[in-house]
C-alpha positions in Angstrom: 0.0 0.4 -0.1 2.2 2.1 1.0 4.9 1.4 -2.4 1.4 3.0 -4.0 0.3 6.0 -2.2 3.8 6.9 -2.8 4.2 5.7 -6.3 1.1 7.9 -7.3 1.7 10.9 -5.3 5.1 11.9 -7.4 3.1 10.5 -10.7 0.3 13.6 -9.3 3.3 15.6 -8.9 5.1 14.9 -12.3 2.0 15.4 -14.1 0.4 18.5 -13.0 3.8 20.0 -12.5 3.5 20.9 -8.6 6.0 19.5 -6.2 5.1 17.5 -3.2 6.7 16.9 -0.2 6.7 14.2 1.0 8.2 12.9 4.6 9.1 9.4 5.7 9.6 7.7 9.2 11.3 4.7 9.6 13.0 2.5 12.4 15.9 0.4 11.6 17.0 0.9 7.9 19.7 -1.3 5.8 19.4 0.5 2.8 18.1 4.2 3.5 20.0 5.7 0.0 18.2 3.3 -2.1 15.1 4.2 -0.3 15.9 8.0 -0.2 16.3 7.6 -3.8 12.9 6.1 -4.8 11.7 8.8 -2.9 12.9 11.4 -4.9 15.1 12.9 -1.8 18.6 14.6 -1.9 21.2 13.7 -0.1 21.0 16.9 2.0 16.8 15.8 3.1 18.2 12.3 3.7 18.8 12.2 8.2 20.1 8.3 8.9 20.6 8.2 12.7 23.3 5.7 14.0 22.7 3.2 16.8 24.1 5.3 19.3 21.4 7.7 18.9 19.3 6.2 21.4 17.3 8.1 24.6 18.5 5.0 26.3 21.8 3.4 24.4 22.3 -0.4 25.0 25.2 -2.4 25.5 25.3 -5.2 23.6 27.4 -8.7 24.4 27.2 -11.5 21.4 28.4 -15.0 22.5 28.8 -17.8 19.9 27.8 -21.3 19.5 29.2 -24.5 17.2 27.0 -26.6 16.3 26.5 -27.8 12.7 22.9 -28.8 13.4 20.0 -26.3 14.2 17.9 -27.9 16.8 20.7 -29.2 19.5 22.6 -25.8 19.5 19.2 -23.9 20.3 18.5 -26.1 23.0 22.2 -25.5 24.0 21.7 -22.0 23.8 18.9 -22.0 26.7 21.3 -22.1 29.8 23.4 -19.5 28.6 19.8 -17.6 28.0 18.9 -17.9 31.9 21.9 -16.6 32.8 22.2 -13.6 31.3 18.4 -13.3 32.7 19.6 -13.3 36.0 23.2 -11.3 35.3 21.5 -8.8 33.6 18.0 -7.9 34.4 17.6 -10.2 37.5 13.9 -8.0 38.3 13.2 -6.1 35.2 11.6 -7.2 32.1 12.8 -9.5 29.5 12.0 -10.6 25.6 13.1 -13.5 24.4 13.0 -13.5 20.6 13.3 -17.3 19.2 12.7 -18.0 15.2 9.6 -19.9 15.6 6.2 -21.7 17.1 7.8 -24.3 18.4 11.1 -22.8 19.5 8.8 -20.1 22.0 7.8 -23.5 23.6 10.7 -25.7 24.3 12.3 -22.0 25.4 9.8 -21.6 28.1 9.9 -25.0 28.8 13.6 -25.1 29.8 13.6 -21.8 31.3 11.1 -23.5 33.9 13.4 -26.3 34.5 16.4 -24.1 35.5 14.1 -21.9 37.8 12.7 -25.5 38.8 16.4 -26.9 39.6 17.6 -23.1 41.5 14.4 -24.2 44.5 13.2 -21.3 43.0 10.5 -21.8 40.6 8.3 -18.7 40.3 11.0 -16.1 40.4 9.7 -14.3 37.5 5.9 -13.9 38.9 5.4 -10.2 39.5 1.6 -10.8 40.6 0.0 -13.1 43.6 -1.9 -16.1 43.5 -5.1 -14.7 42.8 -4.6 -12.5 40.3 -2.5 -15.6 38.8 -5.1 -18.0 38.8 -7.5 -15.5 37.5 -5.3 -14.8 34.5 -4.5 -18.1 33.5 -8.5 -19.1 33.9 -8.7 -17.1 30.8 -6.1 -18.0 28.7 -7.4 -20.8 26.1 -3.8 -22.6 24.8 -2.2 -25.0 27.0 1.1 -24.2 27.5 0.6 -20.8 27.3 -1.7 -21.5 30.5 1.5 -23.1 32.1 4.5 -21.2 31.3 2.0 -18.0 32.9 2.1 -19.8 35.9 5.6 -19.4 36.5 5.9 -16.1 35.3 7.0 -16.9 31.3 5.1 -15.7 28.2 5.1 -16.7 25.4 4.0 -15.1 22.1 3.3 -16.4 18.5 1.3 -16.0 15.4 -0.3 -18.7 16.8 -2.2 -17.6 19.7 -5.8 -16.4 19.8 -6.3 -12.7 20.0 -7.7 -13.3 23.2 -4.5 -14.8 24.4 -2.6 -12.7 22.6 -4.2 -9.7 24.6 -3.5 -11.4 27.9 -0.2 -12.2 27.6 0.8 -8.8 26.5 -1.8 -6.8 29.2 0.3 -9.4 32.2 4.1 -9.0 30.3 3.4 -4.5 29.8 1.7 -4.0 33.3 4.8 -6.3 34.5 3.3 -9.0 36.3 5.1 -11.5 34.8 9.1 -11.2 34.2 10.2 -13.1 30.9 8.2 -13.3 27.4 9.5 -15.2 24.7 8.1 -14.5 21.6 8.9 -14.3 17.6 10.7 -12.4 16.0 7.4 -10.3 14.0 6.2 -8.8 17.9 9.5 -6.4 17.5 7.4 -5.4 14.0 4.4 -5.4 15.4 3.9 -3.5 19.6 6.4 -1.2 21.4 7.0 -3.6 24.3 10.7 -2.6 25.2 12.3 -4.3 27.9 15.7 -4.1 30.6 17.1 -6.9 28.7 16.4 -8.3 25.2 18.3 -11.8 24.5 18.0 -12.7 20.6 18.3 -16.8 20.6 19.9 -17.6 17.9 20.5 -15.5 14.3 18.8 -18.3 11.3 15.5 -18.7 10.9 13.8 -22.0 8.2 12.6 -20.4 4.9 9.9 -22.9 3.8 10.5 -21.3 0.3 14.1 -22.0 0.1 13.6 -25.2 2.4 16.6 -24.3 4.4 18.0 -22.5 7.3 18.8 -18.2 6.6 20.4 -15.4 8.2 17.9 -13.4 10.2 18.1 -9.6 8.1 20.5 -7.3 9.9 17.5 -5.0 10.2 15.9 -7.6 11.9 18.7 -8.2 14.4 18.7 -4.3 14.8 14.6 -4.1 15.4 14.5 -6.7 18.0 17.9 -5.0 19.8 16.2 -1.6 19.8 13.7 -3.1 21.8 16.6 -2.9 25.1 16.5 0.4 27.5 12.6 1.6 29.1 13.4 5.4 28.2 11.0 5.6 31.4 13.0 3.7 33.4 16.1 2.7 32.6 19.9 4.4 32.2 20.8 1.7 29.8 19.6 -1.3 28.3 21.6 -4.9 27.5 21.1 -6.9 24.3 22.5 -10.6 24.3 22.5 -12.4 20.9 
């Protein structure tokens, strides 16, 4: 739709010989110069801000994991994800981005296991038992109903609109501390957190039937969710 509107406005401007001013605002872009050329913007009208120009600065930590096969490699990242939460955001909101619905369930389950191993299974719960019971009773999806009892939410396209609204409300109001979600959440709604964990930089592309790297714009967008301007002086991102 955006392409049609811009193209039509430029065509109208050309046929009527009346200049039109276009003002565009965007999040992370890897090809800002190409977009400016398409919009007919000269170099003096392009403002491309560096990632460091943020109201809340981000400290990024990058860890590498060996392993040829995707699923075992993802499983090996779960304990470091748990340790990252305890190290960088023990009491503050955490977003964990994964590549698929299945990974949201597996990651949340492993995080619960590590909490139980530390003999503190409800350490991510930020509400009393009555509130928790009311919240879980409204949830339809079985996995989400289970994970919420431990203060961990899951968010992906397979959830019903009602379940999405419930888990979003609980996370924004800080009734649960951790939200495990797919990368689309970074573009869809504005849920800032103190810590963002990007668990893997690959996703399965059904068209090519192989694992592909996330575009750098997606990675930057996910990292950009770290840091809450109203509450934090610094955000943390672990890739």
